[in-house]
N, C-alpha and C positions, 0 to 999 in steps of 0.2 A: 766565261763559261766555255768549256772545251767541248766541242762536238765530236763525237766518235762515229766513225763510219763502220757499218757492219757489212758483211757480205750478203746479208739477206735483204733484198729490196722490198719484200712484202711487209715485214715487220721490223722497221729500223730500230725500234727501241729495244728489241730483244738482241742479245749478243751471244755469240757462240754458234758453232756449226750444228750442234745437236738441237738447239731450240729452233733454228731456221729449218732444219730437216723435218722436224715434227710439224711445224706450221705448214710447210709445203705439202706434206703428206695429208694433213687434215683438209687443206684446200682442194687437193686432187680428189679425195674421197667425196667431199661435198659436191664438187662439180660433176663427178661421175654419177652420183646418185640422182642429182637433179636432171642430168641428161637422160638417165634410164627411166626416170619417172615421166619425163616429157615424151619419150618414145613410147612408153606404155599407154599414155593417154591418147597419142595420135593413132595407135593401132586399134584402140577400142572404137574410135569413131564417135559420132554424136550419140547421146543417150537415146534409146528407143523407148517410145511410149507404149505402154501395154494397152491393148484394146479394152474398151469399156465392156463390162459384162452385159449381156442382153437380159432384159427384164422379161421373164416369161411367167405366166401364171402357173400355179401348181397343177399337176396333172389331176384329172378327175378320176375318182376311183371307179372301178368296173362295177356295173350293177350286180346286185345279189339276187339269187333266185328266191322266190317266196318260200316261207317255211312250209314244211310238209307235216301234216297231222300224223303223229306216230300211232294214233289209236288209243285204246284204253290201256291203262297200266296193268301189267300182269300181276296176278296174286301170287304170293309165295307158295311153294309146295306145302309147307307146314302151315298150321293155323297161325293167326296173328298172336302175338304175345299178350297174355292177360294184363300186363302192365299198360299196354296201349289201349286196350278195350274197356278197362274199368275206369269210371270217373273218380276224381278225387286225388288226393296226394298219395304218393307211393308209400310213404311211411308216416307215422303219427308224429306230430310235433310234441315235444315235452311240455308238460303242464308247468306254468310258472309257479315257483315256490313262494310261499308267504315270507315276507321280510322277518328278520329276527328281532326287530324292534317294533313297538306298538305304533299304530297310526296316530298322528297328531290330532288332538281333539280341539276343534274350533268352538268358540262360544256360541255360534249360531251361523245361519246362512250369511252369505256375503252381503246381501241387501240389508239384512237386519243389522249387521255391523256398521254399514255405511250410515243408516238412519240413526243409530246410537251415537256415532261420531258427530253427525250433524247436530243432534240435540245437545250433546255435550259442548259443542262449539257455541251454540246459541246461549246456553246457560253461562258459559265463561264470559261472553260479551255482556250479558246482563249484569253479572257480578262486577265486571270491570267498570261499567257505567255507574253502578250504584256506589262503588268505592271512590269514583271521581266526583261524587256529589250530585249527579244528574238525577232529577226526580223521576219516579216511576210513571208520572203522567206526561213525560215528554214524548214527542213523536217517535223517536228512535226506540225508546223503551217499550212503547205500546206496540210497535211493529215486531219487536223480538218476542213479546208476550203472546201476540197473536200467532206468530209462527210456532211457538211452543205449544199452544193450545189446539192447533189443528190436529185432527185425528191421524193424519199420515205421519206426523212427526213423532208419535209415541209408539 
């Protein structure tokens, strides 16, 4: 292996005057910037601490004078408006119009409908028990008949 000597002592692997010149220029710039940064730090001196803010209570507001009674309200030069003095609405509300379709007719009052539905349910239970072969003298059939025969259930 042949070792070649270059004229650049800083970077022996690089060859040529241009490469050595560039390397020396870069080293000089780095050294100069490091020296100027060091000088800047020394001129600043140690960092100064800011003083802590003093904790002060908020200022109290100045006391207010008591309110002064302005006296009675003055009446206007003209009379009050009749809109303000007459009771009731200012204008009449329109009368609701009758719907264009007839009202739904119910078979009876709501309670009467409920009682009819209850009676129909008892009769359906009684018919179901008889279709299953249960005699009318059984306890369940007698209870249903008794509920059907009460005056309230009809």
